[in-house]
Every structure is written in C-alpha cells, then in structure tokens.
C-alpha positions in Angstrom: 23.5 30.0 -7.9 25.4 27.4 -10.2 26.7 25.9 -6.6 23.3 25.7 -5.4 21.7 23.9 -8.4 24.5 21.5 -8.3 23.8 20.7 -4.5 20.1 20.5 -5.1 20.5 18.0 -7.9 23.0 15.8 -5.8 20.5 15.9 -3.1 17.7 14.6 -5.5 19.9 11.8 -6.8 20.5 10.8 -3.1 16.8 10.9 -2.4 15.9 9.0 -5.1 18.4 6.2 -4.4 17.8 6.0 -0.8 13.8 6.2 -0.6 13.1 2.7 -1.8 12.4 0.0 0.9 12.6 -2.9 -1.2 15.1 -3.8 -4.1 17.8 -1.6 -5.7 18.1 -0.3 -9.3 18.3 2.8 -11.4 14.4 3.9 -11.4 13.3 7.4 -10.8 11.0 8.2 -7.9 11.4 4.9 -6.1 9.3 6.1 -3.2 6.4 4.8 -5.1 7.6 1.3 -3.6 7.0 2.2 0.1 4.4 -0.1 1.4 1.4 1.5 2.9 -1.1 -0.1 5.1 -0.1 -1.7 8.5 -2.2 -4.7 7.7 -0.6 -5.5 4.6 3.1 -4.6 5.9 2.4 -6.8 9.2 1.6 -9.6 6.7 4.9 -9.3 4.8 3.5 -7.2 2.1 1.3 -10.3 0.8 -1.4 -8.2 -0.1 -1.7 -8.4 -3.8 -4.1 -11.5 -4.1 -5.9 -10.5 -0.4 -6.8 -6.7 -1.5 -10.2 -6.9 0.3 -10.3 -3.5 1.7 -9.6 0.1 0.7 -5.9 -0.2 0.7 -6.3 -2.7 -2.3 -6.0 0.9 -4.0 -2.3 0.8 -3.8 -2.0 -3.0 -3.7 -4.2 -4.2 -6.5 -6.9 -2.0 -7.7 -9.1 -4.9 -8.8 -9.8 -5.6 -5.0 -12.0 -2.2 -4.8 -14.6 -4.0 -7.0 -15.4 -6.1 -4.2 -16.2 -3.4 -1.5 -20.0 -3.0 -1.1 -19.9 0.1 1.2 -17.8 3.0 1.6 -14.3 3.0 3.2 -11.7 5.2 4.3 -8.3 4.6 5.6 -5.4 6.6 7.2 -1.9 5.6 7.9 1.2 7.0 9.6 4.5 5.7 9.3 7.7 6.5 11.4 10.4 6.2 8.7 13.9 6.7 8.7 15.9 9.2 10.7 13.4 12.4 10.6 11.2 11.6 7.7 7.6 10.5 7.8 5.0 8.8 5.5 1.5 9.5 5.5 -1.2 7.4 3.3 -4.8 8.0 3.0 -7.2 5.7 0.9 -11.0 6.2 -0.1 -13.2 4.0 -1.7 -17.0 4.3 -2.8 -19.3 1.9 -4.5 -21.1 3.7 -7.4 -22.8 0.2 -8.2 -23.0 -3.3 -7.6 -20.3 -3.6 -10.3 -18.4 -0.4 -10.7 -16.5 1.1 -7.9 -14.3 4.1 -7.6 -11.5 4.9 -5.1 -8.4 7.4 -4.4 -5.6 7.4 -2.5 -2.6 10.0 -1.4 0.6 9.6 -0.5 3.1 11.8 1.3 6.6 11.2 2.2 8.5 14.3 3.8 12.3 14.0 4.5 12.1 16.6 7.3 14.1 19.9 7.6 17.4 20.0 5.7 19.8 22.8 6.2 20.3 25.1 3.0 24.2 25.6 2.9 26.8 27.5 0.8 29.1 25.2 -1.5 31.9 27.3 -1.0 32.2 27.5 2.9 29.1 25.4 4.1 27.7 28.1 5.7 24.1 27.5 6.6 21.7 30.1 4.9 18.5 28.5 5.4 16.3 25.2 5.4 14.0 23.5 3.0 12.0 20.2 3.4 12.1 17.9 0.5 8.8 15.8 -0.2 7.1 13.2 -2.7 3.5 13.2 -3.4 1.3 10.9 -5.1 -2.3 11.4 -6.0 -4.3 8.7 -7.4 -7.6 7.6 -8.9 -8.7 4.1 -8.9 -11.6 2.6 -11.0 -12.7 -0.9 -10.7 -15.2 -3.1 -12.0 -16.7 -6.6 -11.1 -16.7 -8.6 -14.4 -18.1 -11.6 -12.5 -18.5 -12.9 -9.1 -15.0 -14.8 -9.8 -13.2 -12.1 -11.8 -12.2 -8.4 -10.9 -10.4 -5.8 -12.6 -9.1 -2.2 -11.8 -7.0 0.5 -12.9 -5.2 3.5 -11.2 -3.9 6.8 -12.7 -1.4 8.6 -10.6 0.1 12.1 -10.5 3.7 11.7 -8.9 5.6 14.6 -7.8 8.9 15.2 -6.0 10.0 18.4 -4.7 13.1 19.7 -3.2 13.4 23.4 -2.2 12.2 25.2 -5.5 13.0 22.5 -7.7 10.0 20.0 -9.0 9.5 17.1 -11.3 6.0 15.6 -12.1 4.9 12.6 -14.1 1.7 10.5 -14.9 1.9 7.0 -13.9 -0.4 3.9 -14.2 -1.4 0.6 -12.3 -3.4 -2.3 -13.5 -4.7 -5.4 -11.8 -6.6 -8.6 -11.7 -8.1 -10.8 -9.1 -9.5 -14.2 -9.8 -11.4 -16.6 -7.5 -11.1 -20.4 -7.8 -13.7 -21.8 -5.5 -13.1 -24.4 -2.6 -9.9 -25.4 -4.4 -8.5 -26.6 -1.0 -11.8 -27.7 0.7 -10.0 -31.3 1.2 -7.7 -29.7 3.6 -10.1 -27.5 5.5 -9.5 -24.3 3.2 -11.7 -21.9 1.6 -11.8 -20.2 -1.5 -8.5 -19.7 -3.4 -7.5 -16.4 -4.9 -5.1 -15.6 -7.5 -3.9 -11.7 -7.7 -1.7 -9.9 -10.2 -0.8 -6.4 -10.4 1.4 -4.0 -12.4 2.6 -1.3 -10.9 4.1 2.6 -11.9 3.9 2.2 -15.7 4.5 5.4 -17.1 7.1 7.9 -18.5 10.5 8.9 -17.5 12.3 11.6 -15.1 15.5 12.7 -16.6 16.0 9.6 -18.6 15.2 7.1 -15.9 12.1 5.1 -16.1 9.7 4.7 -13.3 10.1 1.9 -10.7 8.0 -0.5 -12.8 6.8 -3.5 -10.6 5.2 -6.8 -11.2 3.6 -8.8 -8.3 1.8 -12.0 -8.4 0.3 -14.3 -5.6 -2.4 -16.2 -4.0 -4.2 -16.4 -0.7 -7.0 -18.4 0.9 -8.6 -19.0 4.5 -8.7 -21.6 6.7 -10.9 -22.5 9.8 -8.6 -23.1 13.0 -10.8 -21.9 16.0 -13.7 -20.7 14.1 -14.4 -20.4 10.4 -12.3 -18.5 8.2 -10.1 -17.3 11.0 -6.7 -17.9 9.4 -5.7 -15.8 6.2 -2.6 -17.1 4.3 -1.2 -15.3 1.5 2.1 -15.5 -0.9 3.3 -12.8 -3.2 6.3 -12.7 -5.7 7.7 -9.5 -6.3 9.6 -8.6 -9.4 11.2 -5.2 -9.9 12.1 -4.4 -13.7 15.0 -2.3 -12.8 16.9 -4.9 -10.4 15.6 -7.8 -12.4 15.6 -10.0 -9.2 12.7 -11.9 -8.1 11.8 -11.9 -4.3 9.0 -14.0 -2.7 6.9 -12.8 0.3 4.8 -15.2 3.0 2.3 -13.7 5.2 -0.4 -14.9 7.6 -3.3 -13.1 9.4 -5.0 -15.0 12.6 -8.3 -13.6 14.1 -9.0 -14.2 17.8 -12.8 -13.9 18.6 -12.9 -11.7 15.6 -11.8 -8.3 17.3 -8.2 -9.2 18.0 -5.7 -9.7 15.0 -2.1 -11.2 15.1 0.0 -11.0 11.6 3.2 -12.0 10.7 5.2 -12.0 7.2 8.8 -13.1 5.8 10.4 -11.4 2.8 12.9 -13.4 0.9 15.5 -11.9 -1.3 15.2 -8.1 -0.4 18.2 -5.9 0.5 16.7 -4.7 3.7 14.2 -6.2 5.9 12.8 -9.8 6.1 10.7 -10.6 9.2 7.5 -8.4 9.6 4.8 -8.7 12.6 1.6 -6.6 13.3 -1.5 -6.6 15.5 -5.1 -5.2 15.0 -8.4 -4.6 16.6 -11.9 -4.2 15.1 -14.6 -2.6 16.7 -18.0 -0.9 15.8 -20.2 2.2 16.4 -23.4 0.6 15.9 -25.3 1.9 12.9 -22.8 4.0 11.8 -19.4 2.4 10.8 -17.0 -0.3 11.9 -13.3 0.4 12.4 -10.0 -1.2 12.6 -7.0 -0.2 14.1 -3.6 -2.0 13.0 0.1 -1.8 13.8 3.0 -3.2 11.9 6.8 -3.5 12.6 9.1 -4.0 9.9 12.8 -4.1 10.4 14.9 -2.5 7.7 18.5 -3.8 8.4 21.3 -1.3 8.8 18.5 1.5 8.0 16.6 0.8 11.2 13.1 -0.1 11.9 9.8 1.0 10.6 6.6 1.4 12.7 3.2 1.8 10.8 -0.5 2.8 12.4 -3.5 2.8 10.5 -6.9 3.5 11.3 -9.7 2.0 8.7 -13.4 2.9 8.7 -16.1 0.8 6.9 -19.5 3.0 6.9 -23.0 1.5 7.0 -24.8 1.5 3.8 -27.8 3.2 4.9 -25.5 5.7 6.5 -23.8 6.3 2.9 -27.1 6.8 1.4 -28.9 9.3 3.7 -26.4 10.3 6.3 -28.4 8.8 9.1 -27.4 5.7 11.0 -28.8 2.3 9.7 -29.3 -1.2 11.1 -25.8 -2.0 11.1 -22.8 -2.2 8.6 -22.6 -4.4 6.0 -19.1 -5.9 5.3 -18.6 -7.3 1.7 -18.3 -11.0 1.9 -15.0 -12.8 1.4 -15.3 -13.2 -2.7 
C-alpha cells in the first residue's frame, strides 16, 4: 500500500509538471493554462481583447457581457500521446446588461497501467483526469466598458486520490472608438484578464496568469473583414513575459483564415486555423473551426470546435424566428 501511494504521488507530480502548454514554473494544476477554442488557438491565443463569443468565458469573462443571444460551443483537442481535452461553453443573456455563462473543461490522460513497485507487475489500470466546472457573470457597465468574473471548481483525480480547489477569474474590456480611423481601422478594444486566483494545493499556488492586449478591425475586401489582435502574457510562477500576435481574415463572411505567432514560449510558436460559418434559417448560426498548434518536441495539437448562436425568438419561445441577431462588434 505504501509503495502504491508513492507511485501515485510521483505520477501526480509528473502530470502537474507536464500538463501546461505554455511556460514552466512550480504551480499546481497547470492544466488550467491549456487553451480552449479552436478560433482563439488559431489566432495565437490573442483572445483577451477579442472575447466576442461564448469562449470569452475562459479568455476574458467580460466579453460575455456583449453577447445578445444564447450561444453554445464545444471543442475537442487531440492532445499529446493518448490524452485528449474536451471543452464545453454556454452563455445566456438575462438582460441587456447582465449575462450569465458557464464552461466545463475535461482533460483525460488515457489508460495507465497500475504496477507493483517491487517487481513492476501489472495489477490493473486507471485513467487520471482533470476537470474544471466554471460559472460566469458579466455586466455591461456602459457601451464602452464591460466587466466579468468566473468562479471555478478545479479537480484532479489519479486513481483513488483526488484534490479539489476553488479558483477565480476576472476581466475587463474597454473600447476606444475610431482610434485607428485615419488608417482604415475600426473600434480599438483593450482587454485585461487575471486567471486562476485561488488557494493552494499541497503548498503550491494555482497557475496565476495575467493577460492584457488589444484588438481592432480593418476593411480589406469588405468592411471589418480583417481582425488583428495582440496579447501580453505573464505567468506569475515563471515571471517571464511573453507576447502573442494573431489575425483572422474573413472571405465572403463564410470562410475564415487565421494565423498567429507566440513569442517567448517553452513549446510552440506558429499557429494556424480555418473556419466556416453558416446558418439554419430561423434557428441558429453555426461555426466550425480548426486550429493547428505545434508544441516542439512534444508533438502537434489539433483542435476542432463547433459553435452555435441561437435566434432570439427561438430562445424566448422555442420556435424559429425571423433570423439570428448577432451581437455587434462593440
């Protein structure tokens, strides 16, 4: 029994040290830094000041305040080796100013043999996993300023051993109208988000992270068809500042091309993605997104997302309306 506990303790340390995709440090539960949303990942994780869909619940909860209708998003990521990552996000507007959301993240490490320390005899198997359950509340303070918070229950389970802790996120979005109008730009949005503020696990802090950045749109072939964003990323455990750049270009408002570059990361730099947007008239719009993100010697990751934006009349009555109303770009 003592050997089994030592083995599981060692595996716990191994999982914690290897789960983080960006940066290295001494924090616990670093899987919290795994980036959901194929759209955000394809743009080099520059979503802090974009935050204009339901996935803002993870990146910057203030963005939920700008959603005008119910949204749902699901992502599957083909992670390293036999592990996989699932993400589900939901948002619902209670009023013009107050919105609620939630997200669930689940990381499964695959099946691992359970062995005896004495002679390495296989006596069974188990599947370690990490789980996050988060609730979001966001408020539109004004047409230019939004704020949002998350409360999260974070759990890591290895065989029969489990640890749970509460964590909190907070974010702000602020829009400066027409700051780049002279060069063809549109509204300039500034965003900041603090993630994973909470307690400790076995004496180690959670992976506290600060992000800040900006986004804006330009018209190339049509109005607002190019979205450009930048984010500065600061993990408090490593104390190293990294920078992310990303862009999203819309072709005929249906086909999307994305690219990004991450400076100063331990694993991965260039990212790329594709997307398609369509609609089922009177019920919902849908978006299918894919992102590719290499991670150096650790291999490549592939994300696939499906997003749904429901019609306002369908939200209210359960019957199709005249069309989907999409929240305007702040």
